C-alpha positions in Angstrom: -50.0 -32.1 -37.3 -47.4 -33.0 -34.7 -47.2 -36.5 -36.2 -46.6 -35.0 -39.7 -43.7 -32.8 -38.3 -42.2 -35.8 -36.5 -42.4 -37.8 -39.7 -40.8 -35.0 -41.7 -38.0 -34.8 -39.1 -37.4 -38.6 -39.3 -37.3 -38.6 -43.1 -34.9 -35.6 -43.0 -32.6 -37.3 -40.5 -32.6 -40.6 -42.5 -31.7 -38.7 -45.7 -29.0 -36.6 -44.0 -27.2 -39.7 -42.5 -26.3 -41.2 -45.9 -25.2 -37.8 -47.2 -23.0 -37.4 -44.2 -21.6 -40.9 -44.6 -21.0 -40.3 -48.3 -19.1 -37.0 -47.5 -17.1 -38.8 -44.8 -16.2 -41.5 -47.3 -15.2 -38.9 -49.9 -13.1 -37.1 -47.3 -11.4 -40.3 -46.2 -10.7 -41.4 -49.8 -9.2 -37.9 -50.5 -6.9 -38.2 -47.4 -5.6 -41.5 -48.6 -4.5 -40.1 -52.1 -1.2 -38.7 -53.0 -1.3 -34.9 -53.0 0.8 -31.7 -53.3 3.4 -32.9 -50.7 4.0 -36.0 -52.7 4.7 -33.9 -55.8 7.5 -32.2 -53.9 9.4 -35.5 -53.9 9.1 -35.9 -57.6 12.6 -34.4 -58.3 14.2 -37.3 -56.4 12.9 -40.0 -58.8 15.3 -41.2 -61.5 18.7 -42.8 -62.0 21.6 -41.3 -60.0 25.4 -41.6 -59.6 26.1 -41.1 -55.9 29.4 -40.0 -54.3 29.3 -41.1 -50.7 31.5 -39.7 -47.9 31.1 -41.4 -44.5 32.8 -41.4 -41.1 32.1 -43.8 -38.3 34.1 -43.7 -35.1 37.4 -41.9 -34.6 38.9 -42.9 -38.0 39.3 -40.7 -41.1 36.5 -39.9 -43.5 36.1 -42.5 -46.3 34.6 -42.3 -49.8 32.7 -44.7 -51.9 30.6 -44.6 -55.1 27.1 -45.9 -55.5 24.2 -45.9 -57.9 20.6 -45.3 -57.1 17.4 -46.1 -59.0 14.5 -44.2 -57.6 10.9 -44.7 -58.7 7.4 -44.0 -57.6 5.6 -47.1 -56.3 2.1 -48.0 -55.0 0.2 -45.5 -57.0 2.5 -42.6 -56.6 2.4 -42.8 -52.8 6.0 -43.6 -52.1 9.4 -43.3 -53.8 11.5 -46.5 -53.5 15.3 -45.8 -53.8 17.6 -48.8 -54.4 21.2 -48.0 -53.7 24.1 -50.3 -54.7 27.8 -49.8 -54.2 31.0 -51.5 -55.4 31.4 -53.4 -52.1 28.1 -55.2 -52.3 26.0 -52.9 -50.0 22.4 -52.7 -51.1 20.1 -50.2 -49.5 16.3 -49.9 -50.0 14.9 -46.6 -48.8 11.3 -45.5 -49.0 10.3 -41.8 -49.0 6.8 -40.4 -48.7 4.4 -38.1 -47.0 2.0 -39.3 -44.4 -1.2 -37.3 -45.0 -2.6 -38.3 -41.6 0.5 -37.3 -39.6 1.3 -34.4 -42.0 4.9 -35.4 -42.0 7.5 -36.5 -44.5 9.2 -39.8 -43.7 11.9 -42.2 -44.8 12.4 -45.9 -44.0 15.8 -47.5 -44.7 16.7 -51.2 -44.8 19.9 -52.7 -46.1 21.6 -56.1 -46.7 24.4 -55.5 -44.0 22.2 -54.7 -41.0 19.0 -56.2 -39.5 17.9 -52.8 -38.1 15.3 -50.5 -39.6 15.8 -46.8 -39.8 12.7 -44.6 -39.6 12.7 -40.8 -39.6 10.0 -38.2 -40.1 9.9 -34.5 -40.4 9.1 -31.5 -42.5 10.1 -29.6 -45.7 11.2 -26.0 -45.9 8.9 -23.4 -47.3 10.8 -23.2 -50.6 10.4 -27.0 -51.0 14.1 -27.6 -51.2 15.1 -29.0 -47.8 13.6 -32.0 -46.1 14.7 -32.4 -42.5 13.7 -35.7 -40.7 14.5 -36.9 -37.2 14.6 -40.4 -35.8 16.6 -42.9 -33.7 18.8 -45.8 -34.7 20.9 -48.3 -32.9 24.5 -47.8 -33.8 25.8 -51.2 -34.9 29.3 -50.4 -33.6 28.3 -49.5 -30.1 24.8 -50.9 -29.6 23.8 -47.5 -28.3 20.6 -45.8 -29.4 21.5 -42.6 -31.2 19.5 -39.6 -32.5 19.7 -39.3 -36.2 18.8 -36.2 -38.2 18.7 -36.5 -42.0 18.8 -33.5 -44.3 17.9 -33.9 -48.0 18.7 -30.7 -50.0 17.5 -30.4 -53.5 20.1 -28.3 -55.3 18.5 -28.4 -58.8 16.8 -30.9 -61.1 20.0 -32.9 -61.5 21.6 -32.7 -58.1 20.7 -33.2 -54.4 22.4 -34.2 -51.2 21.4 -36.5 -48.3 23.3 -35.9 -45.1 23.1 -37.8 -41.8 23.9 -36.2 -38.5 24.1 -38.5 -35.4 24.3 -37.8 -31.7 24.1 -39.9 -28.6 23.2 -39.1 -25.1 23.3 -35.3 -25.4 26.6 -35.3 -27.2 27.5 -33.0 -30.0 25.9 -33.9 -33.3 28.4 -35.2 -35.9 27.9 -35.5 -39.6 28.5 -39.2 -40.4 27.2 -39.5 -44.0 27.1 -37.2 -47.1 25.6 -38.5 -50.3 26.0 -36.3 -53.4 23.5 -37.3 -56.1 24.0 -36.5 -59.7 21.3 -37.5 -62.2 22.5 -39.9 -64.9 22.2 -38.5 -68.4 
């Protein structure tokens, strides 16, 4: 009888292991798929006219105009934004939500700098404001600065992206404001 009970326990354990592995695989696959947080970024996809206000250093604020094409890539996991302005600046920015870290993020590369900007953060309860924090090396000073970016979704056809920079405990300064208007 003991041998029969032991055999039943072994069979049960062998059957349970594949079921646990299957469940683990199912959970892993689900964690790798786009979800509700990704859908919160959907309003940022599209074609945009962008009014850019920027200030670096002690000089006056300047203005520029850019366009942006933003589309979902890699199976709806990331939004790729391609910005171009009249002076030849081209920026590629990638937005997404990292299911494992449970954070929104942005990665920025451009054709006038060799640095990579990476920030991560959260979205407000109403789903309209994404606040990310990271560090960047200021190309003018070579100093590492703290960067806070704030994306505010105003409505389906308008949103802003603002950059706030501070270094070494200094007061935070707004250095970039990008006003996006959806192209009709």
